[in-house]
N, C-alpha and C positions, 0 to 999 in steps of 0.2 A: 350689862351684858357683858361687854368686851374681855371683863376679867370674865366672866362666868368660859367665855370661847380657851378663850387664851387656857385655864385652866385644864377644860378637857381637853387642850391640845398637848399639852405636858401631861396628862395621866395620858392618854392614849400613846404619846413617846417611850413613857415606862414601862407600857404596856409589849410594844412593840420588843423594845433592849429584852424584857425577862423572856417573851420569847423564842428570838433570834436564836441560829445556832452555836450551839458552844462547842467548844472538843477542850482534849484535854492544851494546846495552845495559848486558849483562853485561860484556863484557873492559872496557868503560870503568871498572866499578866492583871487578871485581875485585881489585885490590890493597888495597884497602880493606875486605870483605866481614866480617864476622864471621859471618854467617848462624848463630841460636841455634842451639840445640840443647837442648828443656823434655827436663827426666827429670822424671815424675809422680808421684807417691804410690802412685798403682795400678798401679805396673808400666808405665804405657803413655807413650811418648814423641813428641813433637810439634816436628818442622825446622821453621824456616823461613824462606825463601830469596828472597832480592831479588833482583831486577833492576834499576838504576838508572843509566838514561841523560846520565849526565852524567860528571865526573870524581870521583876517591875525594876530591880535597882541594874541589870544592864540595859538598857535605856538611858539614853542622850538625852536625845529630842523627839517631836515629831510632828512635821512641818507641814500643813495644807496651805494648799490654792483653790481660790472658790472662783470659778467662772461662773461670769451670773449673765447674764441678761442686760443690755445696756437698761438705765435708768433702775433694777435693783439691786436694793441695798441690803446688807445685813444689820437689824434692829437691835438684834439681844443673839448672848452666845448663854447656852447653859451647859457647863462642863459637871458629867453627870456624878462623875467620881470626887467632885466640890472642888472649892479653889485652888488649894490648896494642891492638888494634882493636876489642876490645869498650868499648873507652871509648866511641868514639861513641855504643853500641845503652843502652838504658836498659828496662826491663821495671817492669811492678805487676801484682798479679794480683786478679782479684775473683772469687769464691767463690759468687753467685750466680747464676752459670746453671744453663742445664737439664741435665734427666739426659742422658746420651749426647752430649753438645755441646758442643765445645770452641771457641770465635771469640777470635781475635785481632783485638786492632784495631793497624793501623800508624800511627802521623805523621811521617813524611819532615818533618826541613829541612835549606833548602842557603844556603849563604851571599848568592846573589844571587834578586833574586826571578822570575828567569826560570822560565816553567813546566817543567816537570822530569818524562819521564813515566817512572814503576815501574811492573812488576807485585811482588806478594805471592805467593806459593806455600805451600801447609799442606800440610803431609803426616804422618798419624797410625801410628808403627810399622811405615812402611815402608811401608805399601798404599792407605791413604783418601788422594786428594789432593783440592786445592782451588783456583785461586787467584785473584786480582783484579785489574784491575789501575786506573790512576789519574793524578795527576799529584802534586804535592808540597805542591798547598795544599790536599790534600784531606785526610779521613780514611776510611783502604780499610778493611775489614772481612770478613777470611775467615770461612768458616763452615762444620765437621767436627762432621757428624751422623750416629748412626747408629743400627737395631732396639735 
């Protein structure tokens, strides 16, 4: 039963990834995107999708800080681009966030100093969605909160 539920969640996430908007910037990064899906200890899953306006070979690394409510942990991470693509992406967890709120801080480093526009989309359980845009020299923070 648990295995079936998990497979349905993954199928739902993959469907979400296919219907999210993808523009020209996404196409530039498509070959390198790892877009993590974080499974949380409370049964939630959080998908983080990036659209980056530079070729994949210009991306040095992507770092996430997940701010989760106390007691919630990451039990599994699936990188949609596979393990090889995940080498550029790292994350840490802070369990000091408020109840009913997930925050994802995203940092993008590139090999050159040219400003690169990118957008971070966060989606919770295939429903709640938020996004933020900025540049590689900025710290972008997306927040999903519910009552």
